[in-house]
BAKOL-246129 format. One line per 4 residues: number of its first residue (from 1); for each residue x, y, z of C-alpha. Coordinates in pm, whole numbers, plus 50000, padded with zeros to 5 digits. Each point is the difference from the previous one (the first is absolute). Layout:
NUM = X,Y,Z ~ ...;
//
This chain:
1 = 50004,50003,50001 ~ 50116,50342,49916 ~ 49966,50288,50223 ~ 49950,50376,49949;
5 = 50127,50224,50286 ~ 49878,50324,50131 ~ 50216,50188,50252 ~ 49890,50276,50242;
9 = 50292,50137,50209 ~ 49790,50209,50241 ~ 50313,50168,50150 ~ 49989,50212,49683;
13 = 49760,50300,50065 ~ 49861,50002,49645 ~ 49903,49631,50020 ~ 49858,50031,50351;
17 = 49794,50315,49923 ~ 49855,49836,49683 ~ 49863,49702,50198 ~ 49893,50211,50293;
21 = 49785,50218,49776 ~ 49839,49701,49823 ~ 50067,49653,50134 ~ 49803,49841,49712;
25 = 50278,50101,49757 ~ 50164,49667,50120 ~ 49687,49794,49897 ~ 49979,50171,49657;
29 = 50374,49959,49934 ~ 49979,49636,50088 ~ 49701,49954,49767 ~ 50192,50165,49716;
33 = 50312,49779,50056 ~ 49804,49681,50041 ~ 49936,49779,49694 ~ 50061,49622,50045;
37 = 50309,50067,50209 ~ 50004,50033,50374 ~ 50088,50341,50122 ~ 50244,50029,50286;
41 = 49964,50326,50213 ~ 50301,50104,50192 ~ 49931,50279,50268 ~ 50288,50144,50202;
45 = 49933,50177,50327 ~ 49632,49894,49987 ~ 49925,50151,50348 ~ 50017,50356,49847;
49 = 49663,49962,49814 ~ 49759,49802,50204 ~ 49697,50067,49778 ~ 50134,49778,49715;
53 = 49954,49694,50231 ~ 49629,49970,49908 ~ 50086,50007,49630 ~ 50262,49732,50049;
57 = 49762,49778,50183 ~ 49753,50026,49715 ~ 50280,49921,49738 ~ 50122,49699,50214;
61 = 49646,49865,50057 ~ 49934,50021,49617 ~ 50338,49821,49942 ~ 50122,50283,49773;
65 = 50327,50069,50163 ~ 50292,49835,50195 ~ 50089,50252,50265 ~ 50355,50051,50142;
69 = 50002,50293,50251 ~ 50280,50127,50234 ~ 49983,50252,50280 ~ 50228,50126,50267;
73 = 49728,50090,50250 ~ 49659,49840,50071 ~ 49895,50284,50233 ~ 49780,50199,49750;
77 = 49827,49688,49891 ~ 49947,49876,50362 ~ 49890,50333,50146 ~ 49816,50131,49699;
81 = 49763,49711,49994 ~ 50105,49911,49661 ~ 49912,49664,49826 ~ 50267,49744,50081;
85 = 49880,49760,49734 ~ 49915,49736,50259 ~ 50045,49647,49879 ~ 50140,50108,49674;
89 = 50368,50062,50069 ~ 50318,49830,50124 ~ 50215,50220,50232 ~ 50378,49975,49985;
93 = 50259,50215,50180 ~ 50313,50111,49823 ~ 50285,49977,50261 ~ 50350,50132,49969;
97 = 50237,49733,49849 ~ 50012,49687,50195 ~ 50314,49824,50096 ~ 50013,49764,49682;
101 = 49883,50283,49760 ~ 50285,50223,50100 ~ 50265,49726,49976 ~ 50066,50012,50380;
105 = 49980,49620,50028 ~ 50258,49770,49873 ~ 50057,49630,50032 ~ 50085,49920,50368;
109 = 49980,50353,50113 ~ 49962,50364,49910 ~ 50193,50279,49840 ~ 50131,50183,50310;
113 = 50068,50328,49826 ~ 49661,50005,49841 ~ 49847,49914,50335 ~ 50149,50292,50173;
117 = 49901,50213,49696 ~ 49633,49904,50046 ~ 50010,50092,50365 ~ 50109,50340,49910;
121 = 49808,50078,49673 ~ 49702,49748,50007 ~ 49866,49827,49691 ~ 49829,50250,49775;
125 = 50107,49919,49635 ~ 50022,50358,49903 ~ 50229,50085,50284 ~ 50224,49686,49960;
129 = 50040,50088,49634 ~ 50182,50318,50105 ~ 50368,50005,50094 ~ 50074,50015,50370;
133 = 50084,50377,49969 ~ 49645,50073,49889 ~ 49786,49757,50214 ~ 50005,50208,50310;
137 = 49871,50311,49808 ~ 49734,49795,49827 ~ 49872,49864,50320 ~ 50011,50338,50179;
141 = 49787,50150,49715 ~ 49761,49713,50028 ~ 49961,50059,50379 ~ 49994,50380,50014;
145 = 49815,50073,49674 ~ 49807,49702,49869 ~ 49857,49882,50334 ~ 49894,50336,50128;
149 = 49873,50093,49657 ~ 49788,49683,49979 ~ 49855,50074,50334 ~ 49914,50361,49897;
153 = 49836,49880,49688 ~ 49788,49756,50215 ~ 49873,50312,50169 ~ 50004,49837,50331;
157 = 50272,50207,50181 ~ 49948,50378,50027 ~ 50317,50069,50203 ~ 50293,49846,49834;
161 = 50273,50096,50246 ~ 49859,49786,50289 ~ 49949,49705,49755 ~ 50356,50035,49866;
165 = 50133,49976,50364 ~ 49766,49708,50062 ~ 50140,49828,49682 ~ 50349,50030,50136;
169 = 49914,49851,50334 ~ 49786,49730,49852 ~ 50300,49893,49792 ~ 50218,49989,50292;
173 = 49732,49794,50192 ~ 49952,49768,49705 ~ 49997,49651,50125 ~ 49858,50070,50342;
177 = 49663,50058,50169 ~ 50005,50373,50010 ~ 49889,50196,50314 ~ 49736,50222,49847;
181 = 49982,50234,50288 ~ 50357,50051,50014 ~ 50022,50076,49629 ~ 49705,50238,50031;
185 = 50200,50191,50246 ~ 50320,50008,49791 ~ 49801,50107,49684 ~ 49773,50248,50172;
189 = 49671,49845,49895 ~ 49729,49788,50174 ~ 50023,49632,50061 ~ 49708,49946,49763;
193 = 50184,50195,49730 ~ 50299,49771,50022 ~ 49773,49705,49960 ~ 49858,50154,49692;
197 = 50345,50074,49865 ~ 50083,49629,50026 ~ 49690,49908,49822 ~ 50087,50237,49720;
201 = 50345,49827,49965 ~ 49831,49651,50001 ~ 49736,50114,49742 ~ 50278,50143,49785;
205 = 50190,49674,50020 ~ 50302,50171,50166 ~ 49989,49769,50313 ~ 49893,49644,50060;
209 = 49795,49926,50321 ~ 50086,49692,50195 ~ 49730,49916,50245 ~ 50041,49824,50331;
213 = 49938,49621,49996 ~ 49697,49851,50182 ~ 49638,50082,50031 ~ 49966,50044,50372;
217 = 49998,50326,50208 ~ 50373,49994,50051 ~ 50058,50020,49617 ~ 49742,50282,49960;
221 = 50183,50210,50255 ~ 50338,49971,49814 ~ 50075,50255,49728 ~ 50085,49927,49654;
225 = 50345,50028,49857 ~ 50080,50198,49685 ~ 50269,49934,49742 ~ 50094,50249,49718;
229 = 49956,49817,49675 ~ 50368,50052,49898 ~ 50308,50030,50206 ~ 50163,50273,49786;
233 = 49693,50214,50018 ~ 49988,49947,50383 ~ 50358,50102,50048 ~ 49941,50310,49775;
237 = 49671,50093,50182 ~ 50173,49962,50339 ~ 50284,50237,49881 ~ 50256,49748,50116;
241 = 50163,49967,49651 ~ 50156,49697,49839 ~ 50354,50015,50128 ~ 50166,49664,50080;
245 = 50035,50104,50368 ~ 49627,49948,50012 ~ 50073,49628,49982 ~ 50172,50014,50342;
249 = 49744,50241,50162 ~ 49688,49835,49883 ~ 50094,49653,49885 ~ 49735,49840,50216;
253 = 49701,50196,49885 ~ 50110,50010,49632 ~ 50052,49623,49998 ~ 49647,49944,50158;
257 = 49846,50234,49741 ~ 50182,49833,49716 ~ 49871,49653,50104 ~ 49644,50120,50075;
261 = 49966,50169,49665 ~ 50092,49672,49815 ~ 49752,49806,50226 ~ 49726,50255,49902;
265 = 50088,49956,49622 ~ 49991,49617,50043 ~ 49701,49957,50220 ~ 49746,49899,49739;
269 = 49710,49856,50183 ~ 50184,49991,50336 ~ 49880,50204,50297 ~ 50278,50203,50130;
273 = 49999,50157,50353 ~ 50221,50066,50306 ~ 49964,49869,50364 ~ 50068,50150,50343;
277 = 49880,49872,50338 ~ 49933,50182,50319 ~ 50349,49963,50121 ~ 50137,50178,49696;
281 = 50143,49689,49817 ~ 49959,50043,49635 ~ 50032,49808,49667 ~ 50067,50223,49702;
285 = 49790,49798,49750 ~ 49730,49738,50024 ~ 49931,49812,49668 ~ 49668,49811,49968;
289 = 49950,49801,49694 ~ 49812,49678,49908 ~ 49925,49932,50363 ~ 50363,50038,50117;
293 = 50139,50256,50227 ~ 50365,50117,49970 ~ 50154,50236,50248 ~ 50290,50214,49871;
297 = 50248,50207,50196 ~ 50231,50237,49795 ~ 50344,50092,50129 ~ 50305,50126,49819;
301 = 50230,49775,50202 ~ 50263,49772,49843 ~ 50041,49808,50325 ~ 49661,49904,50136;
305 = 49950,49887,50362 ~ 49723,49832,50189 ~ 49909,50337,50149 ~ 49907,50115,49643;
309 = 49718,49754,50011 ~ 49832,50148,50306 ~ 49706,50139,49814 ~ 49960,49685,49816;
313 = 50001,49792,50316 ~ 49731,50222,50143 ~ 49785,49964,49694 ~ 50035,49624,49987;
317 = 49895,49990,50364 ~ 49678,50209,49957 ~ 49898,49942,49638 ~ 49979,49721,49735;
321 = 50323,49984,49814 ~ 50109,49756,49738 ~ 50322,50150,49910 ~ 50238,50256,50178;
325 = 50276,50179,49809 ~ 50262,50257,50075 ~ 50079,50182,49657 ~ 50354,50137,50033;
329 = 50333,50015,49839 ~ 50145,49650,50061 ~ 50158,49826,49700 ~ 49808,49669,50048;
333 = 49689,49893,50202 ~ 50072,49925,50368 ~ 49775,49810,50237 ~ 49909,50135,50343;
337 = 49778,49877,50270 ~ 49713,50238,49911 ~ 50045,50012,49622 ~ 50223,50035,49705;
341 = 50240,50290,49923 ~ 49950,50050,49626 ~ 50219,50203,49750 ~ 49778,50295,49886;
345 = 50036,49909,49637 ~ 49838,49667,50070 ~ 49686,50163,50131 ~ 49807,49904,49701;
349 = 49953,49647,50157 ~ 49763,50157,50248 ~ 49739,50083,49732;
//
């Protein structure tokens, strides 16, 4: 079967204005293009013109098009009561480059230089395509211009200076359960506003939310963790730069973030969460898939000890646990009483 293709890049003002003025232009152009061949409609930044969703539903229901749509934020669609095409679409998330896609993995291990590079600059293809001399500037521009401009265009933040301050602090807190009241005091806004700011970042796909494990009251009382979608963007937004000295000062948080982002990209049908008990013992990642529960602790250590398994031991004592793993920087797997210390590049075996 041959396909005809119609493209609508809605980031272009001329294309966006044309469809905002008359959404049915889309239907008429499809009718003109369609003969016996299928018509593929590609729409970039679809969230910018919510009214076209009703037209797209009609075209899909009448089997007149194959739709491929991308968007960097679902906020306008979600909060504007737009038609989400229920039952008609398959949602996929485009993550930064995974370990295998970027050439980070090699037989029997990893590319150590590239590994450190990823901790500093992240995995965005456009950034990695730049030479090292230009990557920092590219990421700084993304953090200071693109992110704030996107928020401005979403028309959800009227006072950008407090949001810019929040963005820096949120990046520094990435990977933790933030104290919203403390952040509110530092930014100079209300606790409720900080919660709204995090929702904006989540809706704009800038952060991933990791919810606490469990269904009981104790789980509900625990706060979610947030991870920036890319380490390079996180480092730029936090204004801590990309110098190699960062690998000494923040190796632990960077390593955890690195592993967690790969887990999020690989999760598929798995349910991911984290766990913390009343005594403060914590497990970084709980993977539930096909009826099995795997508890994962993430540490940058190259020499694991029994004490590194304290959180996993607490989890096994209180919850169902089929496997317990410490993802770290050992060269080969090591068996401990409470679980296995696993080289981080072998983490794929957990999914």
